[in-house]
C-alpha positions in Angstrom: -32.5 -61.9 21.0 -34.6 -64.5 19.4 -34.4 -63.7 15.6 -37.1 -65.2 13.9 -36.5 -67.8 11.4 -38.0 -66.0 8.4 -35.9 -62.9 9.1 -32.8 -65.5 8.9 -33.9 -67.3 5.8 -34.3 -63.9 4.1 -31.3 -62.4 4.8 -29.2 -65.6 4.0 -31.1 -66.4 1.1 -29.1 -63.8 -1.0 -26.7 -65.0 -3.2 -24.5 -62.2 -2.5 -24.7 -62.7 1.2 -24.2 -66.3 0.8 -20.9 -65.4 -1.6 -19.5 -63.1 1.0 -19.5 -65.2 4.0 -18.2 -68.1 2.0 -15.4 -65.5 0.9 -14.1 -65.6 4.4 -13.9 -69.1 5.1 -11.0 -70.1 3.4 -8.2 -72.2 5.2 -10.4 -71.6 8.5 -12.4 -73.5 10.8 -15.9 -72.2 10.8 -18.4 -73.1 14.0 -21.9 -72.6 13.1 -23.9 -70.7 15.8 -27.4 -72.2 16.6 -28.9 -69.2 18.6 -29.7 -69.9 22.2 -28.9 -73.3 21.6 -25.2 -73.1 21.3 -22.6 -73.9 18.7 -22.6 -77.1 16.4 -20.0 -79.6 15.9 -16.4 -78.3 15.8 -14.5 -78.4 13.7 -16.3 -77.6 10.6 -16.0 -75.8 7.4 -17.8 -73.8 4.7 -17.3 -75.2 1.2 -20.3 -74.2 -1.0 -22.0 -70.8 -0.9 -25.0 -73.1 -0.4 -23.9 -74.5 2.5 -24.9 -71.3 4.2 -28.6 -71.3 3.9 -28.7 -75.1 4.5 -27.0 -74.4 7.8 -29.6 -71.5 8.2 -32.6 -73.8 7.3 -31.3 -76.3 10.3 -31.6 -73.3 12.5 -28.5 -71.6 12.5 -28.0 -67.9 13.1 -24.7 -67.2 12.3 -21.1 -68.0 11.5 -17.9 -67.8 13.2 -14.2 -68.7 12.2 -10.8 -68.9 13.3 -8.1 -66.3 13.5 -5.6 -69.3 12.6 -5.2 -70.4 9.2 -5.1 -74.4 8.7 -3.9 -76.9 6.1 -6.9 -79.0 7.0 -9.1 -77.5 9.5 -11.3 -81.0 9.8 -8.1 -82.6 11.2 -8.5 -80.4 14.2 -9.7 -82.0 17.7 -9.5 -80.6 21.5 -6.6 -83.4 21.9 -3.8 -82.1 20.1 -0.6 -81.3 21.3 0.9 -77.8 20.7 3.4 -79.5 18.4 0.6 -81.1 16.5 -1.4 -77.6 16.1 1.7 -76.1 14.9 2.3 -78.7 12.3 -1.2 -78.2 11.2 -1.5 -74.4 11.3 -0.6 -72.6 8.2 -0.6 -68.9 9.4 -2.6 -66.6 11.3 -4.5 -63.4 11.0 -4.2 -60.5 13.4 -7.8 -59.8 14.7 -8.4 -57.4 17.3 -11.6 -57.2 19.1 -12.5 -53.4 20.6 -15.5 -53.3 22.7 -17.1 -50.9 25.0 -20.7 -50.8 26.2 -20.6 -47.5 24.6 -20.4 -47.5 21.0 -19.0 -44.0 20.5 -15.9 -44.9 22.7 -14.9 -48.2 20.8 -15.3 -46.2 17.5 -12.3 -44.1 19.4 -10.5 -46.7 20.4 -11.0 -48.6 16.6 -9.9 -45.3 14.9 -6.6 -45.1 17.1 -5.6 -48.5 16.5 -5.7 -48.0 12.8 -3.6 -44.7 13.4 -1.2 -46.8 15.2 -1.3 -49.4 12.8 -0.4 -47.1 9.8 1.9 -45.1 11.9 4.0 -48.6 11.6 3.5 -48.6 7.9 0.9 -51.0 7.9 -1.8 -50.3 5.0 -3.5 -53.6 4.8 -5.4 -53.1 8.3 -9.1 -53.5 7.7 -12.0 -53.1 10.3 -15.6 -54.2 10.5 -18.5 -53.5 12.9 -19.0 -56.4 15.3 -23.0 -56.1 15.2 -23.3 -54.8 18.8 -20.8 -52.6 20.7 -17.7 -52.7 19.4 -15.1 -53.1 16.1 -13.0 -56.1 14.8 -9.7 -54.8 13.6 -7.8 -57.2 11.1 -4.4 -57.5 9.7 -3.8 -60.4 7.0 -0.9 -63.1 7.8 0.3 -62.0 4.4 1.3 -58.6 5.7 3.7 -60.5 8.1 7.3 -61.6 7.8 8.1 -65.1 6.8 10.2 -65.1 10.3 11.0 -63.0 13.3 13.9 -64.1 15.4 14.5 -67.1 13.3 11.1 -68.6 14.2 8.6 -68.8 11.2 5.9 -66.4 12.0 3.2 -69.0 11.8 4.5 -70.5 14.7 4.2 -67.4 17.0 0.7 -68.3 17.7 -0.6 -67.2 20.2 1.9 -65.3 21.7 2.8 -62.8 18.6 -0.9 -61.3 18.6 -1.1 -61.0 22.2 2.1 -59.2 22.4 1.1 -57.2 19.7 -2.3 -56.5 21.2 -0.6 -55.3 24.5 1.9 -53.2 22.3 -0.6 -51.3 20.6 -3.1 -50.7 23.9 0.0 -49.3 25.8 0.8 -47.2 22.6 -2.8 -45.7 22.6 -3.2 -45.4 26.0 -2.4 -41.7 26.9 -4.4 -40.8 23.4 -7.2 -42.8 24.2 -7.4 -41.1 27.8 -7.3 -37.6 26.4 -10.0 -38.0 23.6 -12.6 -39.9 25.9 -12.3 -36.9 28.5 -12.2 -34.3 25.8 -15.7 -33.7 25.5 -16.9 -34.7 29.3 -15.8 -35.2 32.7 -14.8 -38.2 34.4 -18.4 -38.5 36.1 -20.0 -38.4 33.0 -17.8 -41.3 31.3 -18.5 -43.2 34.4 -22.3 -43.1 33.9 -22.2 -44.0 30.5 -20.4 -47.2 31.1 -22.3 -47.7 34.2 -19.4 -47.9 36.5 -18.4 -46.1 39.5 -15.9 -43.4 39.2 -13.4 -44.6 41.5 -13.3 -47.9 39.1 -12.0 -45.9 36.2 -9.0 -44.5 38.4 -5.4 -46.4 38.5 -3.1 -44.5 41.1 -5.5 -41.3 40.7 -4.9 -41.2 37.1 -7.9 -42.2 34.7 -7.3 -45.6 32.5 -9.1 -45.8 29.7 -9.3 -49.8 29.4 -11.5 -49.5 32.8 -14.0 -48.3 30.0 -12.7 -50.0 27.0 -11.2 -53.2 26.2 -8.8 -54.6 23.4 -9.5 -58.6 23.7 -5.9 -59.8 24.3 -7.1 -63.1 26.8 -9.3 -64.4 24.3 -6.6 -64.6 21.5 -5.7 -68.1 22.0 -5.7 -71.6 19.7 -8.9 -72.2 17.8 -10.4 -68.9 19.1 -13.3 -67.6 16.7 -14.5 -64.3 15.8 -17.8 -63.4 13.7 -17.4 -63.6 10.2 -18.4 -60.6 8.1 -22.1 -60.5 6.8 -23.4 -62.4 9.9 -26.2 -61.5 12.4 -25.2 -60.6 16.0 -27.7 -62.3 18.1 -27.5 -59.8 20.7 -28.6 -57.0 18.7 -30.3 -58.1 15.6 -27.5 -56.2 13.1 -25.3 -57.5 10.9 -21.1 -57.5 11.4 -20.4 -55.6 8.2 -17.0 -54.3 7.0 -16.4 -50.5 7.1 -14.1 -47.9 5.9 -10.9 -47.3 7.8 -11.5 -43.9 7.4 -15.0 -43.8 8.4 -14.9 -45.4 11.7 -15.8 -42.3 13.9 -18.7 -41.3 11.6 -20.3 -44.9 11.3 -23.9 -45.2 11.9 -25.1 -48.6 13.3 -28.5 -48.2 11.6 -26.6 -49.3 8.0 -26.1 -52.6 9.5 -29.7 -53.5 9.7 -30.6 -56.7 7.7 -33.0 -55.5 5.5 -30.7 -52.5 4.0 -27.3 -53.9 4.1 -25.2 -54.5 1.0 -22.0 -56.4 0.4 -19.5 -53.4 0.0 -16.4 -52.6 -1.5 -14.8 -53.1 1.7 -13.4 -56.6 3.0 -12.1 -57.6 6.0 -8.7 -58.9 6.2 -8.4 -58.3 2.4 -5.2 -60.2 1.2 -5.0 -58.0 -1.9 -4.0 -55.0 -0.1 -1.3 -56.5 2.1 2.4 -56.3 1.4 4.6 -59.1 2.3 6.4 -57.9 5.5 5.0 -54.5 6.1 3.8 -55.6 9.6 7.6 -56.7 10.4 8.5 -53.1 12.4 5.3 -53.7 14.4 5.8 -57.4 15.2 9.6 -56.8 16.0 9.1 -53.4 18.1 5.9 -55.2 19.9 8.2 -58.3 21.1 11.2 -56.1 21.8 9.1 -53.4 23.9 8.4 -55.7 26.9 11.9 -57.3 26.9 13.7 -54.2 26.6 11.6 -53.1 29.8 12.5 -56.3 31.7 16.0 -55.2 31.0 15.9 -52.1 32.3 14.4 -53.2 35.6 16.9 -55.7 35.7 20.3 -54.0 34.6 19.5 -51.0 36.9 20.2 -52.9 40.1 23.5 -54.2 38.8 25.3 -52.6 36.0 23.1 -50.2 34.3 22.9 -46.8 35.9 21.1 -43.9 33.8 24.0 -41.3 32.9 23.3 -37.6 34.5 24.8 -35.9 31.6 24.5 -36.7 27.9 27.3 -39.3 26.9 28.9 -37.7 23.8 28.8 -38.9 20.4 32.4 -40.3 20.3 31.8 -42.8 22.9 28.9 -44.5 20.9 29.8 -48.1 19.6 30.5 -48.4 15.7 26.9 -49.4 15.4 25.2 -46.4 16.3 28.2 -44.0 14.8 27.2 -46.3 11.3 23.4 -45.5 11.8 24.0 -41.9 12.7 26.0 -41.4 8.9 22.8 -42.4 7.6 21.5 -45.8 6.3 20.2 -46.6 2.8 17.4 -48.9 4.1 15.5 -49.9 7.6 14.9 -46.4 8.3 12.2 -46.7 10.8 14.2 -49.3 12.7 17.2 -46.9 13.0 15.0 -44.5 14.3 13.6 -46.9 17.1 17.3 -47.8 17.9 18.3 -44.1 18.0 15.5 -42.8 20.0 15.9 -45.7 22.7 19.8 -45.5 22.4 20.1 -41.7 22.9 17.3 -41.1 25.9 19.0 -44.2 27.7 22.3 -42.1 27.4 21.3 -39.2 29.1 20.1 -37.3 26.1 17.2 -34.9 26.6 14.0 -35.0 24.2 15.0 -31.9 22.8 18.7 -32.8 22.0 17.5 -36.3 20.7 15.1 -34.3 18.1 17.5 -31.9 16.8 20.2 -35.0 16.1 17.0 -36.8 14.2 16.3 -33.9 12.2 20.0 -33.8 11.3 20.4 -37.4 10.8 17.3 -37.7 8.4 18.9 -35.3 5.8 21.9 -37.8 5.4 19.6 -40.8 4.5 19.3 -41.8 1.0 15.5 -41.1 1.4 14.4 -38.6 4.2 11.4 -39.9 6.5 8.9 -37.9 6.9 9.5 -35.8 10.2 5.9 -36.8 11.8 7.1 -40.5 11.9 10.3 -40.0 14.3 8.6 -37.2 15.9 5.6 -39.5 16.7 8.1 -41.9 18.3 9.8 -39.2 20.2 6.4 -37.7 21.6 5.5 -41.6 22.6 8.8 -41.7 24.8 8.1 -38.2 26.3 4.5 -39.3 27.4 5.7 -42.3 28.8 8.8 -40.8 30.4 10.7 -44.0 30.6 14.0 -45.0 29.7 13.7 -48.0 27.4 17.1 -49.9 26.4 17.5 -50.3 22.5 17.3 -54.0 21.2 20.6 -56.2 22.5 23.3 -56.6 20.2 22.5 -60.3 19.5 18.9 -59.1 18.3 19.9 -59.9 14.5 16.8 -57.9 13.3 18.5 -54.7 14.2 22.1 -54.4 13.8 23.1 -57.1 11.5 20.2 -56.6 9.2 20.7 -53.1 8.9 24.3 -53.9 8.1 26.1 -51.7 10.8 27.5 -54.5 13.2 31.3 -54.2 13.3 32.3 -55.3 16.9 35.3 -54.2 18.4 37.3 -55.9 21.0 34.7 -54.0 24.0 31.6 -55.2 21.9 32.6 -58.8 23.2 32.1 -57.9 26.4 28.7 -56.1 26.4 25.1 -57.0 25.3 23.8 -53.5 24.7 24.9 -50.6 22.8 24.2 -48.5 25.6 26.5 -50.7 28.0 29.3 -49.8 25.6 28.9 -46.2 25.7 29.0 -46.1 29.4 31.6 -48.3 29.8 33.7 -46.2 27.3 32.7 -43.0 29.3 34.0 -44.3 32.3 37.2 -45.4 30.7 37.6 -42.4 29.3 37.1 -40.5 32.8 39.5 -43.1 34.2 42.3 -42.3 31.9 42.0 -38.7 32.4 42.1 -38.8 36.2 45.4 -41.0 35.9 47.2 -38.6 33.7 46.1 -35.8 36.0 47.4 -37.6 38.9 
């Protein structure tokens, strides 16, 4: 859509809009879109509110900024090596792009992602309407820990946000599929997104991500997203921040430029961020894929899922100590216990019983909805996923439960310990009987 210059000037002439756009530009590379003519020179920055209007007078229609935060954005250039980019990078914000040709489906997807983030203890997540068919969901860099796996979080780009995006996508997959088919059949869904019904199936099961996408491929260095309070040239609407509680009820008519107001909601608002609140999300996103690969590798060699539940007395010291209750790190403990117990042959029902009893032993009990949600996720996916390896400092050592005995030196994962211990017990019993 070719937006008339008069419309652009009338909107961007507003001082509140100029200030709102500028407030999102700090430490970021900015690229100016000149409508059908494409983007202006890169890198660029916005320094003063009036810069916005001056660009518009020259034909600009919208402004885009980087997910990455830079010490000096103007030093960026396409020829920089990864090491040079890492030295210039100050940090990065997690920005997920939820998109679907049918806005109501994007609402469902965005709402589920927000729920998943809150489930991981993140309260600083924010959302904005993209201005057309989807939403951007953001978590500010200030919510992440300083380091993960002994590497500064600022250097986990783009691998970090990509892994988080994939992890969240898989987490909401069954719930998204259920919600999309809750009110209409597969044929109706296919018609709305203008795809053949067969394309929406994977192994004869509805794949919701054939309908809706969460941008993971475009999470790359110097990737840009549309800044808040800027035009979307395709629709003529404004990309506006909205309440995380109001996604499903959002009406895009509120994004018309003539009625848009700068609201109390801010996208990537650092004031709401608590340092390290996204640590659990980060660690689980990284470990989820690693553990899946470990299960595949070990299953062909020295790991075989036990047919019957391995008894508690065969568990290693770290698991025994977690089961006695932990003063801190309860969510990480739930993650460890759920994966450990299911990998040791425990049924979901038995795991639920044990977790309820374990929760009473903690200095401060978790809400049951949290660990029941983790367990429900296991049931839905029906996979044996190993707990983190012993060498993973973010778990056993950080939880202060790592007290290795001689057997610990021979294994890489607590599950291996329990299996070996049980086999040794059987061998001793059989030799005595003989």
